[in-house]
C-alpha positions as CSV (number, residue, x, y, z in Angstrom):
1,M,8.0,-0.9,2.9
2,A,10.0,-2.9,5.4
3,T,12.5,0.0,5.7
4,A,9.7,2.5,6.4
5,A,8.2,0.1,9.1
6,R,11.6,-0.3,10.7
7,R,12.0,3.5,10.8
8,L,8.6,3.9,12.4
9,I,9.4,1.3,15.0
10,E,12.7,3.0,15.9
11,Q,10.9,6.3,16.2
12,A,8.2,4.8,18.4
13,K,10.9,3.3,20.7
14,R,12.1,6.8,21.4
15,L,8.7,8.1,22.4
16,P,7.7,8.5,26.0
17,A,5.5,5.6,27.4
18,R,2.3,7.7,27.3
19,D,2.8,8.5,23.6
20,R,3.8,4.9,22.7
21,R,0.5,3.8,24.2
22,R,-1.4,6.3,22.1
23,V,0.4,5.2,18.9
24,L,-0.4,1.6,19.7
25,S,-4.0,2.4,20.4
26,A,-4.3,4.2,17.1
27,I,-2.7,1.3,15.2
28,E,-5.0,-1.3,16.9
29,A,-8.0,0.9,16.1
30,S,-7.0,1.1,12.4
31,L,-6.6,-2.6,12.2
32,E,-10.1,-3.2,13.7
33,K,-11.8,-1.0,11.1
34,P,-13.5,-2.9,8.3
35,S,-11.8,-2.5,5.0
36,S,-13.1,0.1,2.5
37,P,-15.5,-0.8,-0.3
38,A,-12.6,-0.4,-2.8
39,V,-10.4,-2.9,-1.0
40,R,-13.3,-5.4,-0.7
41,Q,-14.0,-4.9,-4.4
42,A,-10.3,-5.5,-5.4
43,S,-10.2,-8.5,-3.1
44,R,-13.4,-9.9,-4.8
45,R,-11.9,-9.3,-8.3
46,T,-8.7,-11.2,-7.3
47,Y,-10.8,-14.1,-5.9
48,E,-12.9,-14.3,-9.0
49,A,-9.8,-14.2,-11.2
50,L,-8.3,-17.1,-9.2
51,I,-11.5,-19.1,-9.5
52,A,-11.5,-18.5,-13.2
53,L,-8.0,-19.8,-13.4
54,A,-8.7,-22.9,-11.4
55,A,-8.5,-26.2,-13.2
56,T,-7.1,-24.5,-16.4
57,A,-3.5,-25.4,-15.8
58,H,-2.0,-28.5,-17.4
59,S,1.2,-30.4,-16.6
60,D,2.8,-33.2,-18.5
61,A,4.1,-34.7,-15.3
62,C,2.6,-38.0,-14.2
63,D,1.7,-38.4,-10.6
64,V,0.7,-41.5,-8.6
65,S,-3.0,-40.8,-8.7
66,S,-3.2,-40.5,-12.5
67,D,-1.5,-43.8,-13.2
68,K,-2.0,-45.6,-9.9
69,Y,-2.3,-49.1,-11.4
70,A,1.2,-49.0,-12.9
71,H,2.6,-47.8,-9.6
72,L,0.7,-50.4,-7.6
73,A,1.9,-53.1,-10.0
74,A,5.5,-52.0,-9.5
75,A,5.1,-51.8,-5.7
76,Y,3.6,-55.3,-5.5
77,S,6.1,-56.8,-7.8
78,D,8.9,-55.6,-5.6
79,D,7.5,-57.5,-2.6
80,A,7.6,-60.9,-4.3
């Protein structure tokens, strides 16, 4: 995809100024259009899948918040 975009940019650089402005206007207009219903539906399905996945992961790692009293005790004992 990046290669195709670079090729388009190189071709656009060789256009006369008037044609470059038309190309830019067309690109800007296409970006302003609302997405199609299919794109919105796919985005919604992705969002719903991520919500369903939320809070289902587990890690055996211990962080400060899950064992804060042990960490606090170690921190206070170092100050003495």
